[in-house]
C-alpha positions as CSV (number, residue, x, y, z in Angstrom):
1,X,0.1,-0.1,0.1
2,X,2.8,2.3,0.9
3,X,4.5,1.6,-2.3
4,X,1.4,2.4,-4.2
5,X,0.9,5.7,-2.5
6,X,4.5,6.5,-3.2
7,X,3.9,5.7,-6.9
8,X,0.8,7.7,-7.1
9,X,2.7,10.7,-5.6
10,X,5.6,10.3,-8.2
11,X,3.0,10.0,-11.0
12,X,1.0,13.3,-10.1
13,X,4.1,15.3,-9.5
14,X,5.7,14.0,-12.9
15,X,3.1,15.9,-14.9
16,X,1.8,18.2,-12.7
17,X,5.3,20.2,-12.1
18,X,6.0,20.2,-15.7
19,X,4.9,23.6,-17.4
20,X,5.5,26.9,-19.2
21,X,6.2,30.1,-17.3
22,X,3.6,32.0,-15.5
23,X,2.6,35.2,-17.4
24,X,0.4,38.5,-17.1
25,X,-2.7,38.6,-19.0
26,X,-4.8,41.5,-19.8
27,X,-8.4,41.4,-20.5
28,X,-10.5,44.6,-22.0
29,X,-8.0,46.9,-20.1
30,X,-9.9,46.3,-16.9
31,X,-8.9,43.1,-15.7
32,X,-5.4,41.7,-15.1
33,X,-4.8,37.8,-14.5
34,X,-1.6,36.0,-13.6
35,X,-2.0,33.1,-15.6
36,X,-0.2,29.6,-14.6
37,X,-0.8,30.1,-10.7
38,X,-2.2,27.0,-9.4
39,X,-4.8,27.0,-6.7
40,X,-4.2,24.5,-4.1
41,X,-7.8,23.1,-4.2
42,X,-9.9,21.2,-6.3
43,X,-13.4,22.7,-5.9
44,X,-16.3,20.2,-7.2
45,X,-17.8,23.6,-8.9
46,X,-14.8,24.8,-10.6
47,X,-13.3,23.9,-14.0
48,X,-9.9,23.6,-13.0
49,X,-10.9,21.3,-9.9
50,X,-12.9,19.2,-12.3
51,X,-9.7,18.8,-14.5
52,X,-7.4,18.1,-11.5
53,X,-9.7,15.4,-10.5
54,X,-9.9,13.9,-14.0
55,X,-6.0,14.1,-14.3
56,X,-5.5,12.3,-10.7
57,X,-8.2,9.8,-11.6
58,X,-6.7,9.0,-14.8
59,X,-3.1,8.7,-13.4
60,X,-4.3,6.4,-10.7
61,X,-6.0,3.9,-13.0
62,X,-3.0,4.0,-15.3
63,X,-0.9,3.1,-12.2
64,X,-3.1,0.2,-11.2
65,X,-3.2,-1.4,-14.7
66,X,0.9,-1.1,-14.6
67,X,0.7,1.0,-17.6
68,X,3.0,4.1,-18.4
69,X,2.3,6.9,-16.1
70,X,1.6,9.5,-18.4
71,X,-1.2,12.1,-18.3
72,X,-4.6,11.2,-20.1
73,X,-5.4,13.2,-23.2
74,X,-7.6,16.2,-23.1
75,X,-7.4,19.2,-21.0
76,X,-4.3,18.2,-18.9
77,X,-2.2,20.9,-20.3
78,X,-4.0,23.6,-18.3
79,X,-3.2,21.8,-15.0
80,X,0.4,22.1,-15.3
81,X,1.5,24.7,-12.8
82,X,3.7,27.4,-14.2
83,X,7.2,27.2,-12.7
84,X,7.7,30.4,-10.9
85,X,11.3,31.9,-11.3
86,X,12.8,35.4,-10.1
87,X,12.9,36.4,-13.8
88,X,9.2,35.4,-14.3
89,X,8.1,37.3,-11.1
90,X,10.0,40.3,-12.1
91,X,8.4,40.4,-15.6
92,X,5.0,40.0,-14.0
93,X,5.6,42.9,-11.7
94,X,6.8,45.0,-14.4
95,X,3.7,44.6,-16.2
96,X,1.7,45.2,-13.1
97,X,3.3,48.5,-12.4
98,X,3.1,49.5,-16.1
99,X,-0.8,49.0,-16.1
100,X,-1.1,50.7,-12.6
101,X,0.9,53.6,-13.9
102,X,-1.3,54.1,-17.3
103,X,-4.5,53.4,-16.0
104,X,-6.6,56.5,-14.8
105,X,-7.4,56.1,-11.1
106,X,-11.0,56.3,-11.8
107,X,-11.0,53.2,-14.0
108,X,-11.7,50.0,-12.1
109,X,-8.8,47.5,-12.2
110,X,-9.0,44.0,-10.9
111,X,-6.3,41.8,-10.5
112,X,-6.7,37.8,-10.4
113,X,-5.1,34.5,-10.5
114,X,-6.6,30.7,-9.6
115,X,-5.0,31.9,-6.1
116,X,-3.3,35.1,-6.1
117,X,-1.6,34.4,-2.8
118,X,0.4,31.5,-4.4
119,X,2.0,34.2,-6.7
120,X,5.9,34.4,-5.2
121,X,5.8,38.3,-5.7
122,X,2.1,38.7,-4.0
123,X,3.5,41.4,-1.4
124,X,5.3,43.5,-4.1
125,X,2.0,43.6,-5.5
126,X,0.2,44.8,-2.6
127,X,3.4,47.3,-2.2
128,X,2.6,48.5,-6.1
129,X,-1.1,49.3,-5.2
130,X,-0.4,51.2,-2.3
131,X,2.4,53.1,-4.3
132,X,-0.3,54.1,-7.0
133,X,-3.2,54.3,-4.3
134,X,-5.3,51.7,-5.8
135,X,-7.4,49.5,-3.7
136,X,-7.1,45.8,-4.1
137,X,-9.2,43.2,-3.0
138,X,-8.3,39.5,-3.1
139,X,-10.6,36.6,-3.7
140,X,-8.6,33.6,-2.3
141,X,-9.2,30.2,-1.0
142,X,-7.4,31.5,2.0
143,X,-5.2,28.5,2.9
144,X,-2.0,30.6,2.7
145,X,-3.3,32.8,5.5
146,X,-3.3,30.0,8.1
147,X,0.3,30.8,8.1
148,X,0.4,33.5,10.9
149,X,4.0,34.9,9.6
150,X,2.5,35.5,6.1
151,X,-0.8,36.7,7.5
152,X,1.3,39.2,9.6
153,X,3.2,40.3,6.3
154,X,-0.1,41.1,4.5
155,X,-1.2,43.1,7.4
156,X,1.3,45.7,6.3
157,X,-0.9,46.5,3.3
158,X,-4.6,47.7,3.2
159,X,-5.8,44.7,1.4
160,X,-9.2,43.3,1.8
161,X,-9.6,39.5,1.5
162,X,-12.7,37.4,0.5
163,X,-12.5,33.8,1.7
164,X,-14.7,31.0,0.8
165,X,-16.3,28.7,3.5
166,X,-19.1,26.5,2.1
167,X,-20.3,25.0,5.3
168,X,-19.9,24.7,9.1
169,X,-19.3,21.0,8.5
170,X,-15.6,20.3,8.0
171,X,-16.6,17.1,6.2
172,X,-18.9,19.1,3.7
173,X,-16.3,21.7,3.2
174,X,-13.5,19.3,2.6
175,X,-15.5,17.2,0.3
176,X,-16.6,20.5,-2.1
177,X,-13.1,21.9,-1.9
178,X,-11.3,18.6,-2.8
179,X,-8.8,18.9,-0.1
180,X,-8.9,17.1,3.3
181,X,-8.0,19.7,5.9
182,X,-9.1,22.6,4.2
183,X,-11.8,23.3,6.6
184,X,-9.5,23.6,9.4
185,X,-7.1,25.7,7.5
186,X,-9.7,28.1,6.3
187,X,-10.7,28.6,10.0
188,X,-7.2,29.1,11.2
189,X,-7.0,31.8,8.3
190,X,-10.0,33.5,9.6
191,X,-8.5,33.4,13.2
192,X,-5.4,34.9,11.9
193,X,-7.3,37.7,10.0
194,X,-9.3,38.6,13.1
195,X,-6.3,38.6,15.3
196,X,-4.2,41.1,12.9
197,X,-7.2,43.2,12.5
198,X,-7.1,42.6,8.7
199,X,-10.2,43.4,6.7
200,X,-11.9,40.5,5.1
201,X,-15.5,39.2,3.9
202,X,-16.8,35.6,3.4
203,X,-18.9,34.0,0.9
204,X,-20.1,30.4,0.2
205,X,-21.4,29.1,-3.2
206,X,-24.7,27.4,-2.9
207,X,-24.7,23.9,-4.4
208,X,-26.7,20.8,-3.7
209,X,-24.2,19.5,-1.5
210,X,-24.2,22.3,1.1
211,X,-27.7,23.6,0.7
212,X,-29.1,21.9,3.5
213,X,-26.7,23.4,6.0
214,X,-26.7,27.0,5.0
215,X,-28.6,28.0,8.1
216,X,-26.1,26.4,10.1
217,X,-23.3,28.3,8.4
218,X,-25.3,31.5,9.0
219,X,-25.5,30.9,12.6
220,X,-21.5,30.2,12.8
221,X,-20.9,33.1,10.7
222,X,-23.0,35.4,12.9
223,X,-22.4,33.8,16.4
224,X,-19.0,32.1,16.2
225,X,-17.0,34.2,13.8
226,X,-19.0,37.6,14.8
227,X,-19.5,38.9,11.5
228,X,-22.5,40.9,10.5
229,X,-23.0,39.5,7.1
230,X,-21.7,37.4,4.1
231,X,-22.2,36.4,0.6
232,X,-24.0,33.6,-1.3
233,X,-23.4,33.2,-4.9
234,X,-25.5,30.8,-6.5
235,X,-23.8,27.9,-8.4
236,X,-24.3,28.0,-12.3
237,X,-21.8,25.6,-14.2
238,X,-20.0,27.0,-17.0
239,X,-20.1,25.1,-20.3
240,X,-16.3,24.4,-19.7
241,X,-17.0,22.7,-16.4
242,X,-20.0,20.5,-17.7
243,X,-17.5,19.6,-20.9
244,X,-14.9,18.4,-18.5
245,X,-17.4,16.8,-15.8
246,X,-20.7,16.4,-17.0
247,X,-21.7,15.2,-13.5
248,X,-21.3,18.7,-12.2
249,X,-25.0,19.6,-13.1
250,X,-26.0,17.6,-10.1
251,X,-24.5,20.6,-8.0
252,X,-27.4,22.8,-9.2
253,X,-29.4,23.1,-5.9
254,X,-32.9,22.3,-5.1
255,X,-34.5,25.8,-4.8
256,X,-37.4,24.3,-2.6
257,X,-34.7,23.3,-0.1
258,X,-32.8,26.7,-0.5
259,X,-35.9,28.7,0.3
260,X,-36.1,26.5,3.5
261,X,-32.9,27.4,4.6
262,X,-33.2,31.1,3.8
263,X,-36.3,31.3,5.9
264,X,-34.2,30.1,8.9
265,X,-31.5,32.7,8.1
266,X,-34.2,35.4,7.9
267,X,-35.1,34.3,11.6
268,X,-31.5,34.5,12.5
269,X,-31.4,38.0,11.3
270,X,-34.8,39.3,12.3
271,X,-34.2,42.3,14.5
272,X,-30.6,42.2,14.5
273,X,-27.8,44.3,12.3
274,X,-27.1,41.1,10.0
275,X,-27.2,40.9,6.3
276,X,-27.1,38.2,3.6
277,X,-26.2,38.8,0.1
278,X,-27.8,36.3,-2.5
279,X,-25.9,36.5,-5.9
280,X,-27.8,35.4,-9.1
281,X,-30.5,33.4,-6.7
282,X,-33.5,33.0,-8.9
283,X,-35.8,35.3,-7.0
284,X,-38.9,34.0,-8.7
285,X,-38.8,30.8,-7.0
286,X,-38.5,32.2,-3.3
287,X,-41.4,33.0,-0.8
288,X,-42.4,36.1,0.1
289,X,-40.8,35.8,3.6
290,X,-37.3,35.8,2.0
291,X,-38.1,38.2,-1.0
292,X,-39.5,40.8,1.4
293,X,-37.0,40.6,4.1
294,X,-34.9,43.7,5.0
295,X,-32.1,41.3,5.9
296,X,-31.6,39.8,2.3
297,X,-29.9,42.0,-0.3
298,X,-29.8,41.0,-3.9
299,X,-26.9,41.2,-6.5
300,X,-27.3,40.0,-10.2
301,X,-24.2,39.2,-12.1
302,X,-24.2,39.9,-15.8
303,X,-22.9,36.3,-17.2
304,X,-21.2,36.6,-20.6
305,X,-21.2,32.9,-21.4
306,X,-24.4,31.5,-22.3
307,X,-25.7,29.0,-19.7
308,X,-26.3,25.6,-20.7
309,X,-30.0,25.0,-22.0
310,X,-30.4,22.0,-19.7
311,X,-31.2,24.2,-16.6
312,X,-31.5,27.8,-18.1
313,X,-33.6,28.5,-21.3
314,X,-33.2,32.2,-21.1
315,X,-33.3,35.4,-19.1
316,X,-36.6,35.7,-17.4
317,X,-37.4,39.7,-16.9
318,X,-41.0,39.3,-16.5
319,X,-42.0,36.4,-14.6
320,X,-43.7,37.9,-11.6
321,X,-43.4,34.9,-9.2
322,X,-44.8,32.4,-11.9
323,X,-44.5,29.2,-9.9
324,X,-43.5,27.2,-13.0
325,X,-40.3,29.7,-13.6
326,X,-36.8,28.7,-12.8
327,X,-35.1,31.2,-14.6
328,X,-32.9,34.0,-13.2
329,X,-35.2,36.9,-12.5
330,X,-34.5,40.8,-12.5
331,X,-34.8,42.1,-9.2
332,X,-38.4,43.8,-8.7
């Protein structure tokens, strides 16, 4: 068994550690993305997570069959983490500096990566944003912030972090994020952020796997973490995710079960200064108790990619609480 595990580790490292260099990509002059920085998670609702699981499963199967440990064909190339070197880090920092210098302050600029904190030059990125007086919000799994020394280094900069916590249950969190111990690491990261007075917010993606525990999560966020609110974006699989993992459609949550949880969350917020922001949740399938609550805020994101016709036939702007409508509704 030990030999099998060692073999698996060697197989995965062989084709997941070889890659090209990371690079900076500019999109529409507003978005900067560092391509090739690998996220430490394999989230069930993320296309890169689905690809990681596909590669790992293929490698293990080949190992069991005593075949050559080569990666399976398909989308494996995008899984190879870019090798960061001092020179590639320098080039990316130069590109970020040039963009910050050339972009007017009134133009929003967003910097992203699969996990921005895994970039070797991240503290230099923070320093550049301070130098050019540009705010920076970092959406991150947050595992690296579980390292108190790293979190303390981040505290020197006015950066706001957004971490994801899918559930108050470690079993559900670890399963959804595809990494044992992820739940404990995120809680440690949150403890460090609070200890160091670093600004942060929290969100959780609503899926079928965590929908029944959303009220318990809200109670945990309000009462244990002491936060007054958090955000819950709805899971909508992109076509690229379904191409990689057709089973991902099962993660689309039951709206009836979601409504039950939201009614309990409204009870938790009633008469208290607490807010929950629902992002892209079909307002037309929720009860009046939820939609009329002052504790629920609504946010709708414009999706550039067409959703799959298997679960959404088009944008519903005028349903007015039609019980048969499961389309995304505009806020009333």
